[in-house]
C-alpha positions, 0 to 999 in steps of 0.5 A: 466529531465522530463517535467512539464506534469507529475508534473502537473498531479501528483499535480492534483492527490495529490490535489484531494486526499487532497481535499477528505480528508480535504474537507468542507463536514460536517462529519457525524460521527456515535455516536452509542455506541461501547465501549464494542466492540472488533475489530481484525486485521487479517494480512497475512504477516509481513516480511518487513518494510511496514507491520511493519509500518502498524501494528504500525499504527494500534496499534497507532489508536486502543490504543488511541481509547481504552483509550478513551473508544470508543472500548473495544480493538483491537488486531492484529494477524499475520500468519506465512507468507502469508498462506491461510489455517492458516489465514482462521483458524485465522479468524474462531478463531476470530469469536469464540472469540466474536470480533464484527469486523475484519479488514483483510489484506488477503492472497488471494482475493477469497480463504478466501471468505468462512470464511469471509461469516461465519463471516458476517453471525455471525453478524461480520463486516469485512473490508478488506484492502491492500490485499482485498477480493471479498466476497460481504458482506465485506467492501473494503478499497483499493488503485488503485494498477493498477494505481500505476503500470501505473504511473511508465511507465507514469513517465519513458516515460517523464524521460527516453523516451524509453529503457530496463526495469527490473521489480521487482515484489512482492510475487508470486501469491498475488493479490497485485503483480498481480494488480501492474504487470497488471498496468505495463503491461498496461503502456508498451502497452501505451508506446511501446518504453520500453521493459522488458528484465528481471523479478525477485520477490523481495517479497517487501523486500530490502534484497530479491530484492538485492539478486534476482537482483544480480543473474539475472544481469549477464544475462541482457543487459544495463538496463535503468530503473527499475519498482518496487512494494515497498521495493525493490528499495534500494536493486536493487541500491545496486546490481547494485553498487556491480556489477559495473554497472551504476545505472538506474532510479529506481522507489522507494517505499517510504521506508526511505532507498530508499529516503535517498539514492535518496537524496544522489544521487540527489547531482550528478543529479540523479532523480526519483519518489517514490510511495506506499500505506500508511501503515496507511491504516490500521487506515482507515480500523479500523475507517471504522469498528468502524463507521459501528458498530456505525451505519454509512452507509458506501459504501462497496468500498472506494478508498484511495489515494496513497502517492507519492514523487517527486524530488520537495518534497523529502527533506520534505517527507524524514524528515517526514519518520522515519529511517527504516520506510515508508512514512506514513499517519495515519487517524483519525475518522474524516478524514475517515468520511470526505473522505467517505462523500465526495465520489460521491453518486450512 
């Protein structure tokens, strides 16, 4: 078992995150009229359970806001599969169609900057989230992906101490993959007892991860732990089981199948942790866009907490996660304004 040090750190992080979102800071909600404004979601990829949950969360928030007369509508548009040129064309179409704001989960942090600048020049509010853009005119709603990678090694240094690692990365070339991988690399420098002996790309998808891990397993020595990016842990476990190899400590990514498998294995003493970004970050981006349209002065960078599952809260978090879904947090207008207003002023 890992010691109390990691638990204490995790609880402090969780407490700080909760405090930011639920602090007693008086929420200064902007009340400018946005009832005639349409907001669009430009999404670069929808091929896994996290993206499906993200789109569902967007629909939940936008439908309720439309029914309440806060906005005129908020449609979601998804490209065929992380295609930069297709998403650029999509954003150009949204500019022509009269949307007042665009929330974007971008295929590239830089390649879309030109079309994002065009949108800003047309007076459109652009809010990037998850896959963010670097164009200065855009707002960015982010989690600390590098920290997500680092904390996996922090946990393993207490839980496993040292050993051979298999790294399951996301989609090759994506900024999210590069940031999480960078955090894992940083963690390896800090915890030198670990060595990466194999790497595969799982595309944040259970079936792809299982196939890729199955393919590399015959070439690998004993694996003590697997570091991941989300959507890949259960697939990795199935690959090890099918190969008749002991299942190592696998960092999970808050998917229902992962948490359910973990709960079953914990009856035999299996322990791990799980961390990911909440799909409901799309609702945070939605309310940032609406509030900017309503006249609220927003910082261009807002950091949203990661969602973490520990052995101690596994049962509770599993109950809150729908089968086939991802552990989630959906944000209200008041949640967003409270968190933004609690941020340090520079």
